C-alpha positions in Angstrom: 18.0 -19.8 44.7 17.3 -22.1 47.4 16.5 -20.7 50.8 12.9 -21.5 51.2 10.5 -23.8 49.2 6.7 -22.8 50.1 4.8 -25.1 47.7 3.6 -28.2 49.1 4.3 -30.3 45.9 8.1 -29.8 46.9 7.9 -30.7 50.7 10.0 -33.7 50.3 12.6 -32.0 48.7 12.6 -29.2 50.9 12.9 -31.7 54.1 15.9 -33.2 52.2 17.4 -29.8 51.6 16.7 -28.3 55.2 18.4 -31.9 56.7 21.2 -30.9 54.7 21.7 -27.6 55.2 21.2 -28.3 59.1 24.3 -31.1 59.1 26.4 -28.5 57.0 25.7 -25.7 60.3 26.7 -28.4 62.9 30.1 -28.5 60.7 33.5 -26.7 60.8 33.2 -23.6 58.6 34.4 -24.3 55.4 38.2 -22.9 53.9 38.3 -21.2 50.5 40.1 -24.0 48.2 41.0 -24.6 44.7 40.4 -28.3 44.0 41.4 -29.4 40.8 39.7 -32.6 39.1 41.9 -32.0 35.6 45.0 -29.7 34.8 42.5 -27.9 32.5 41.2 -26.3 35.8 44.5 -24.4 36.2 44.2 -22.9 32.8 41.6 -20.8 34.6 42.8 -20.1 37.9 46.0 -19.2 39.2 47.3 -21.6 42.1 48.0 -18.7 44.6 44.7 -16.8 43.9 43.0 -15.4 46.9 39.2 -15.1 47.6 38.4 -11.9 48.9 35.4 -10.9 51.0 34.0 -7.5 49.2 30.9 -7.0 51.5 28.9 -8.5 54.4 26.1 -8.4 56.9 23.3 -9.6 54.2 20.0 -11.8 55.0 20.8 -14.0 52.0 22.6 -12.5 48.8 21.2 -13.4 44.9 21.6 -11.7 41.9 24.9 -10.2 41.2 24.9 -8.1 37.9 28.0 -6.2 37.3 27.6 -3.2 36.0 30.5 -0.9 33.9 30.3 1.8 35.9 31.9 -0.1 38.7 29.6 -1.4 41.0 27.7 -5.0 41.4 23.5 -4.7 41.7 22.9 -7.7 44.7 19.6 -9.1 45.5 19.1 -9.6 49.2 16.0 -11.7 49.5 15.5 -11.8 53.3 15.9 -8.1 53.4 13.9 -7.3 50.4 16.2 -5.3 48.5 18.1 -4.8 45.3 21.4 -2.6 46.4 24.3 -1.5 44.6 27.4 -2.8 46.0 30.5 -1.1 45.6 34.2 -2.7 45.6 35.1 -0.8 49.0 32.0 -2.7 50.4 29.7 0.5 50.8 26.1 -0.9 49.9 23.5 1.7 48.4 19.8 0.8 48.4 18.5 0.7 45.2 14.9 -0.3 45.9 12.6 -2.3 48.5 10.9 -5.4 46.8 9.6 -8.7 48.0 12.1 -11.4 47.5 14.2 -10.3 44.3 16.0 -12.9 43.0 18.0 -13.5 39.6 18.9 -10.5 37.6 20.3 -9.3 34.5 21.1 -6.7 31.9 18.6 -6.8 28.5 19.7 -5.4 25.5 19.2 -1.9 26.4 21.2 -2.3 29.1 18.3 -2.0 31.8 18.3 -4.0 34.9 15.8 -7.0 34.5 14.9 -9.0 37.5 12.6 -11.9 38.9 10.4 -10.7 41.6 9.1 -13.7 43.4 6.4 -12.3 45.3 5.3 -10.5 42.3 5.5 -13.6 40.3 7.2 -11.6 37.6 9.8 -10.3 35.5 10.5 -6.6 35.7 12.3 -3.8 34.3 14.2 -1.6 37.2 15.1 1.9 36.5 18.2 3.6 37.5 15.9 5.7 40.0 14.5 2.2 41.7 11.5 2.5 39.8 9.7 -0.4 38.4 7.2 -2.0 36.1 6.0 -5.3 35.4 7.1 -6.9 31.6 5.3 -10.0 32.0 3.6 -12.0 34.6 1.0 -14.5 33.4 1.2 -17.3 30.5 -1.9 -18.3 28.8 -3.9 -16.2 31.4 -2.5 -17.9 34.6 0.1 -16.6 36.6 3.9 -17.5 36.9 5.0 -19.8 39.8 7.9 -17.8 41.1 10.5 -16.4 38.7 13.8 -17.4 39.7 16.4 -16.7 37.2 16.9 -14.9 33.8 19.2 -14.2 31.2 20.0 -12.1 27.9 19.3 -14.7 25.0 21.6 -14.0 21.7 18.4 -13.2 20.0 18.0 -10.0 22.5 15.2 -11.7 24.2 14.8 -12.9 27.9 15.0 -16.4 28.7 13.9 -17.1 32.5 13.0 -20.1 34.6 10.0 -20.4 36.9 10.3 -22.8 39.4 7.7 -23.2 42.6 10.9 -22.8 45.0 9.9 -19.1 46.2 6.1 -19.6 45.6 4.8 -17.6 48.6 2.8 -19.8 51.4 -1.0 -19.7 50.8 -0.9 -18.7 47.3 -1.8 -20.9 44.7 0.2 -22.7 42.0 -1.8 -22.0 38.5 0.6 -23.5 35.9 0.7 -26.9 36.6 4.4 -27.4 35.9 7.9 -25.7 36.1 8.5 -23.8 33.0 11.3 -22.3 31.1 10.1 -19.4 28.9 11.0 -16.8 26.5 10.0 -13.3 26.6 10.2 -11.1 23.6 10.7 -7.5 23.3 6.6 -6.8 22.3 6.1 -8.7 25.5 5.0 -12.4 23.9 5.6 -15.0 26.4 6.8 -18.6 24.7 7.3 -21.6 26.7 10.3 -23.5 25.9 10.5 -26.5 28.3 8.1 -28.1 30.8 9.4 -31.1 31.8 12.1 -30.1 34.6 11.4 -30.4 38.3 12.7 -27.4 40.0 14.5 -25.4 36.9 16.8 -22.9 38.0 19.8 -21.0 36.9 20.3 -21.0 33.0 22.8 -19.6 30.4 23.7 -19.6 26.8 27.2 -20.6 25.4 29.0 -17.9 23.9 28.1 -18.9 20.3 24.5 -18.9 20.9 24.4 -22.8 19.9 23.8 -24.4 23.1 21.6 -23.8 26.0 22.0 -24.7 29.4 19.2 -25.3 32.5 19.7 -26.5 35.7 17.6 -28.5 38.0 17.8 -27.8 41.5 15.7 -30.6 42.8 17.4 -33.3 40.5 20.7 -31.9 41.2 21.8 -31.9 37.5 22.5 -29.6 34.3 20.4 -30.0 31.2 21.8 -28.9 27.7 19.8 -28.1 24.6 20.3 -27.2 21.2 19.2 -23.4 20.6 17.9 -22.4 17.2 17.9 -18.9 16.0 14.0 -18.4 16.2 14.3 -18.9 20.3 13.2 -22.7 20.2 15.3 -25.2 22.4 15.5 -28.9 21.3 17.6 -31.8 21.7 17.8 -31.7 25.6 19.9 -34.1 27.0 21.9 -34.7 30.4 25.0 -32.2 30.6 26.1 -33.5 34.3 25.2 -34.1 37.6 26.5 -32.6 41.1 25.9 -34.9 43.7 27.0 -34.3 47.5 26.3 -31.8 50.6 26.5 -27.8 51.0 25.0 -27.2 48.0 23.2 -27.6 44.8 23.0 -26.4 41.5 21.5 -22.9 41.0 23.0 -19.9 39.8 25.4 -20.3 36.5 27.6 -18.6 34.1 30.0 -19.5 31.1 33.3 -17.7 29.9 34.4 -16.9 26.4 35.8 -20.6 25.8 32.5 -22.3 26.9 33.2 -23.5 30.3 30.6 -23.5 32.8 30.6 -22.2 36.3 27.8 -23.6 38.5 26.9 -23.5 42.1 27.1 -26.5 43.7 28.1 -28.5 46.7 30.8 -26.9 48.3 31.2 -23.8 46.0 31.4 -23.6 42.5 32.0 -26.4 40.2 33.5 -25.9 36.9 32.8 -27.9 33.8 34.5 -28.0 30.3 32.5 -27.8 27.3 32.2 -31.4 27.1 30.7 -32.1 30.3 34.0 -32.8 32.4 33.7 -31.4 36.1 37.1 -30.2 35.9 37.1 -28.6 39.1 36.0 -26.9 42.4 35.8 -23.1 43.9 35.3 -24.0 47.9 33.8 -21.2 49.0 33.2 -20.7 53.2 29.9 -19.7 52.4 27.3 -21.3 50.1 26.9 -19.8 46.8 23.6 -19.1 45.2 24.6 -17.1 42.1 27.6 -15.6 40.4 28.5 -12.9 37.9 31.5 -11.9 35.6 33.0 -8.6 36.3 35.5 -5.4 36.4 36.4 -4.1 33.4 38.1 -6.8 32.0 35.5 -9.5 33.0 37.9 -11.7 34.7 36.5 -11.1 38.1 34.2 -14.0 39.4 31.5 -12.2 41.8 29.8 -14.7 44.2 26.9 -14.1 46.3 26.8 -16.6 49.1 24.3 -16.6 52.4 25.3 -13.2 54.0 28.4 -12.2 51.8 29.4 -11.3 48.6 33.0 -12.3 47.4 35.2 -11.8 44.3 37.7 -13.8 43.0 40.6 -13.1 40.2 40.7 -15.8 37.4 42.5 -16.0 33.8 39.8 -16.5 31.8 37.2 -13.7 30.3 33.7 -14.4 31.3 31.3 -14.0 28.5 28.8 -11.3 29.3 25.8 -10.9 26.7 25.8 -7.6 25.8 29.2 -7.2 26.7 31.3 -9.4 24.8 32.0 -7.1 22.2 33.4 -4.2 24.2 
């Protein structure tokens, strides 16, 4: 997410982002639009598709995860809560927690969330109780874990930028990394050369690992090995413009990448071509596939949650075979 930036090292980026957001507020509200850059875009969306507002009156929404029982988990970073949000717009509080962010399910269908204030990765039980899975690397506290995904090997992969490092707290790890958390609690550093790593995803075949960098406004791709290592990092694409930055990302079963960015959701084909944009009224921070067929995109965008039917099926680790 990109709502607040506390660490002085990112002050210049914070001022730039703040200026962009202030300029955006002065503009007329955006209208929903499907903007194709390639005919491939219409293989994924119906030209008559409509964007529906599922729920509103949040502080700042993040961390959407669809539960097969028919609701969406949503983090509210300003109200410091995680909710269950139902298709009729009803909200049910699951727990109160300082600045919850990205979430996923692990291979045992436990809700896993990044807890910025705790500087930790946590597992959340259905009754709202939670426990810390990891909060340190080599004895040093994480910065502010931001997003997390289940890998093809059953491990959890997460980003640790300084975007939500609590004001007044010290950065103990001298870089912003990407890590692998094994089921035995072992934490392994995978990437340390990005400025502010944020959203992340694996390709459906598990051979590619994507990470975006909010500060650099770009997306990187790596070769993913069976042992959990990632190699051969290279630039996949850049998202230039105002009204949003690379943040949350998801892929569909065909390997297309859906990434938050300027004006809404940027859609990329597996070769790195920007094939179109879903323009959203409020700037989205994250997204998730949902409904029984995983053909609906759920978008967490500032104070609201939106949904959009597609013509493709989302790739959801742990649910792809269902």
